[in-house]
C-alpha beads as a LAMMPS data file, in Angstrom:
LAMMPS data file: protein, C-alpha beads

169 atoms
168 bonds

1 atom types
1 bond types

-500.0 500.0 xlo xhi
-500.0 500.0 ylo yhi
-500.0 500.0 zlo zhi

Masses

1 110.0

Atoms # bond

1 1 1 411.830 22.861 114.818
2 1 1 409.106 24.034 112.470
3 1 1 405.977 21.837 112.363
4 1 1 405.420 20.223 109.005
5 1 1 402.882 17.975 107.380
6 1 1 403.603 14.288 107.710
7 1 1 403.226 12.187 104.560
8 1 1 402.350 8.840 106.100
9 1 1 402.795 6.914 102.837
10 1 1 406.272 8.074 101.900
11 1 1 407.945 9.895 104.788
12 1 1 411.256 8.250 105.655
13 1 1 410.895 6.185 108.822
14 1 1 413.578 7.022 111.340
15 1 1 414.696 4.326 113.790
16 1 1 414.090 4.974 117.466
17 1 1 411.428 7.049 119.164
18 1 1 409.571 9.620 117.091
19 1 1 406.982 12.183 118.108
20 1 1 404.062 12.980 115.866
21 1 1 401.592 15.511 117.223
22 1 1 398.049 15.824 115.946
23 1 1 394.881 17.551 117.026
24 1 1 391.393 16.096 117.337
25 1 1 389.918 14.689 114.161
26 1 1 393.187 14.638 112.226
27 1 1 393.372 10.904 111.655
28 1 1 395.694 9.772 114.445
29 1 1 394.277 6.250 114.485
30 1 1 394.656 6.018 110.710
31 1 1 398.252 7.268 110.980
32 1 1 399.094 4.832 113.782
33 1 1 397.806 1.861 111.801
34 1 1 399.832 2.931 108.778
35 1 1 402.948 3.468 110.908
36 1 1 402.582 -0.005 112.394
37 1 1 402.244 -1.467 108.898
38 1 1 405.310 0.376 107.663
39 1 1 407.383 -0.503 110.748
40 1 1 406.553 -4.169 110.254
41 1 1 406.973 -4.262 106.480
42 1 1 409.828 -1.830 105.881
43 1 1 411.863 -1.977 109.085
44 1 1 411.031 -5.635 109.851
45 1 1 410.148 -4.770 113.425
46 1 1 408.235 -7.663 115.016
47 1 1 404.845 -6.707 116.423
48 1 1 405.845 -7.749 119.939
49 1 1 408.495 -4.985 119.825
50 1 1 405.903 -2.291 119.069
51 1 1 404.071 -0.492 121.862
52 1 1 400.984 1.625 121.256
53 1 1 399.524 3.488 124.222
54 1 1 396.231 5.351 124.075
55 1 1 393.780 6.907 126.515
56 1 1 390.942 4.448 126.994
57 1 1 390.295 0.721 126.910
58 1 1 387.721 1.282 124.170
59 1 1 390.378 3.038 122.073
60 1 1 392.754 0.103 122.573
61 1 1 390.176 -2.320 121.184
62 1 1 389.482 -0.061 118.223
63 1 1 393.206 0.288 117.517
64 1 1 393.800 -3.447 117.725
65 1 1 390.961 -4.048 115.267
66 1 1 392.140 -1.320 112.898
67 1 1 395.763 -2.517 112.924
68 1 1 394.573 -6.032 112.085
69 1 1 392.381 -4.687 109.248
70 1 1 395.216 -2.509 107.901
71 1 1 397.597 -5.457 107.793
72 1 1 395.000 -7.556 105.943
73 1 1 394.343 -4.734 103.482
74 1 1 398.071 -4.365 102.879
75 1 1 398.441 -8.097 102.281
76 1 1 395.668 -7.975 99.678
77 1 1 396.960 -4.757 98.117
78 1 1 400.478 -6.197 97.761
79 1 1 398.989 -9.273 96.097
80 1 1 397.022 -6.940 93.771
81 1 1 393.748 -8.520 94.848
82 1 1 390.827 -6.528 93.456
83 1 1 389.440 -4.274 96.125
84 1 1 388.945 -0.703 97.179
85 1 1 392.076 0.601 98.869
86 1 1 392.590 4.100 100.167
87 1 1 395.004 6.417 98.400
88 1 1 397.596 6.218 101.164
89 1 1 397.836 2.440 100.934
90 1 1 398.064 2.403 97.134
91 1 1 400.657 5.208 97.126
92 1 1 402.720 3.262 99.641
93 1 1 402.404 0.017 97.660
94 1 1 403.244 1.685 94.357
95 1 1 406.505 3.070 95.769
96 1 1 407.764 -0.333 96.948
97 1 1 410.328 -2.497 95.258
98 1 1 410.674 -6.235 95.883
99 1 1 407.134 -6.655 97.198
100 1 1 407.744 -10.289 98.203
101 1 1 409.867 -9.360 101.223
102 1 1 407.147 -7.002 102.447
103 1 1 404.493 -9.679 101.965
104 1 1 406.465 -12.105 104.142
105 1 1 406.818 -9.528 106.928
106 1 1 403.081 -8.761 106.820
107 1 1 402.200 -12.478 106.884
108 1 1 404.321 -12.870 110.013
109 1 1 402.673 -9.816 111.591
110 1 1 399.192 -11.156 110.918
111 1 1 400.150 -14.452 112.510
112 1 1 401.569 -12.624 115.558
113 1 1 398.972 -9.839 115.870
114 1 1 397.942 -10.909 119.375
115 1 1 401.482 -10.341 120.618
116 1 1 401.361 -6.629 119.896
117 1 1 400.932 -4.479 122.964
118 1 1 398.172 -1.945 122.591
119 1 1 397.087 -0.640 125.961
120 1 1 395.616 2.301 127.789
121 1 1 397.951 4.611 129.664
122 1 1 396.653 3.187 132.937
123 1 1 397.101 -0.398 131.749
124 1 1 400.621 0.275 130.509
125 1 1 401.648 1.940 133.764
126 1 1 400.113 -0.892 135.782
127 1 1 402.033 -3.496 133.781
128 1 1 405.273 -1.509 134.010
129 1 1 404.860 -1.248 137.787
130 1 1 404.296 -4.981 138.100
131 1 1 407.197 -5.938 135.834
132 1 1 409.660 -3.498 137.396
133 1 1 408.284 -3.199 140.916
134 1 1 411.445 -4.171 142.794
135 1 1 413.599 -1.779 140.773
136 1 1 411.159 0.999 141.660
137 1 1 411.077 0.118 145.348
138 1 1 407.519 -1.240 145.246
139 1 1 405.960 -4.578 146.006
140 1 1 405.229 -6.706 142.905
141 1 1 401.484 -6.673 143.605
142 1 1 401.253 -2.854 143.789
143 1 1 398.372 -1.304 141.922
144 1 1 397.769 2.142 140.531
145 1 1 395.003 3.991 142.257
146 1 1 391.943 4.739 140.186
147 1 1 391.516 8.469 139.506
148 1 1 388.034 8.463 141.056
149 1 1 389.430 6.834 144.224
150 1 1 392.097 9.552 144.425
151 1 1 389.478 12.284 143.991
152 1 1 387.234 10.759 146.665
153 1 1 390.168 10.387 149.067
154 1 1 391.193 14.031 148.508
155 1 1 387.607 15.195 149.127
156 1 1 387.373 13.114 152.310
157 1 1 390.737 14.480 153.539
158 1 1 389.561 18.026 152.874
159 1 1 386.297 17.371 154.714
160 1 1 388.130 15.932 157.742
161 1 1 390.691 18.737 157.948
162 1 1 388.633 21.758 156.878
163 1 1 384.982 21.040 157.679
164 1 1 384.951 18.870 160.859
165 1 1 386.774 21.465 162.975
166 1 1 384.250 24.224 162.095
167 1 1 381.691 25.284 164.663
168 1 1 378.287 23.588 164.270
169 1 1 376.534 26.794 163.148

Bonds

1 1 1 2
2 1 2 3
3 1 3 4
4 1 4 5
5 1 5 6
6 1 6 7
7 1 7 8
8 1 8 9
9 1 9 10
10 1 10 11
11 1 11 12
12 1 12 13
13 1 13 14
14 1 14 15
15 1 15 16
16 1 16 17
17 1 17 18
18 1 18 19
19 1 19 20
20 1 20 21
21 1 21 22
22 1 22 23
23 1 23 24
24 1 24 25
25 1 25 26
26 1 26 27
27 1 27 28
28 1 28 29
29 1 29 30
30 1 30 31
31 1 31 32
32 1 32 33
33 1 33 34
34 1 34 35
35 1 35 36
36 1 36 37
37 1 37 38
38 1 38 39
39 1 39 40
40 1 40 41
41 1 41 42
42 1 42 43
43 1 43 44
44 1 44 45
45 1 45 46
46 1 46 47
47 1 47 48
48 1 48 49
49 1 49 50
50 1 50 51
51 1 51 52
52 1 52 53
53 1 53 54
54 1 54 55
55 1 55 56
56 1 56 57
57 1 57 58
58 1 58 59
59 1 59 60
60 1 60 61
61 1 61 62
62 1 62 63
63 1 63 64
64 1 64 65
65 1 65 66
66 1 66 67
67 1 67 68
68 1 68 69
69 1 69 70
70 1 70 71
71 1 71 72
72 1 72 73
73 1 73 74
74 1 74 75
75 1 75 76
76 1 76 77
77 1 77 78
78 1 78 79
79 1 79 80
80 1 80 81
81 1 81 82
82 1 82 83
83 1 83 84
84 1 84 85
85 1 85 86
86 1 86 87
87 1 87 88
88 1 88 89
89 1 89 90
90 1 90 91
91 1 91 92
92 1 92 93
93 1 93 94
94 1 94 95
95 1 95 96
96 1 96 97
97 1 97 98
98 1 98 99
99 1 99 100
100 1 100 101
101 1 101 102
102 1 102 103
103 1 103 104
104 1 104 105
105 1 105 106
106 1 106 107
107 1 107 108
108 1 108 109
109 1 109 110
110 1 110 111
111 1 111 112
112 1 112 113
113 1 113 114
114 1 114 115
115 1 115 116
116 1 116 117
117 1 117 118
118 1 118 119
119 1 119 120
120 1 120 121
121 1 121 122
122 1 122 123
123 1 123 124
124 1 124 125
125 1 125 126
126 1 126 127
127 1 127 128
128 1 128 129
129 1 129 130
130 1 130 131
131 1 131 132
132 1 132 133
133 1 133 134
134 1 134 135
135 1 135 136
136 1 136 137
137 1 137 138
138 1 138 139
139 1 139 140
140 1 140 141
141 1 141 142
142 1 142 143
143 1 143 144
144 1 144 145
145 1 145 146
146 1 146 147
147 1 147 148
148 1 148 149
149 1 149 150
150 1 150 151
151 1 151 152
152 1 152 153
153 1 153 154
154 1 154 155
155 1 155 156
156 1 156 157
157 1 157 158
158 1 158 159
159 1 159 160
160 1 160 161
161 1 161 162
162 1 162 163
163 1 163 164
164 1 164 165
165 1 165 166
166 1 166 167
167 1 167 168
168 1 168 169
């Protein structure tokens, strides 16, 4: 498949899992917030059915804040409240018909914003392990090892196996 530009305001949303690749500084967070808005408003997907996974806890907090802000902006834009809206949001709004149904979906999303799962990769994996531990052959209280713990353990194993047996000189 040939890579192509993704028009976040008007690209047809396909049901199911979709992959969108982007390099550093290309507006991934902006695109994610717009995709969440469109999934909620156009596909009527409840926020608790949307999963966003990112790299760090700090990024999860930023995403949660930006999704909330995007939903509020969309609510105001659909009500034609005076304000400064970015071109993507106004293009999206201007292509909609029957704005009332979108407004209702956005109102519901704003009310349920805390139900949306936005987590780090580590946090998501930890939760998945806890929720599906028995199916995976683990104990329910299993925890993922921290990367730094794994690195330290590997270094200590190396030291024990490779350095201890060496002659003192």
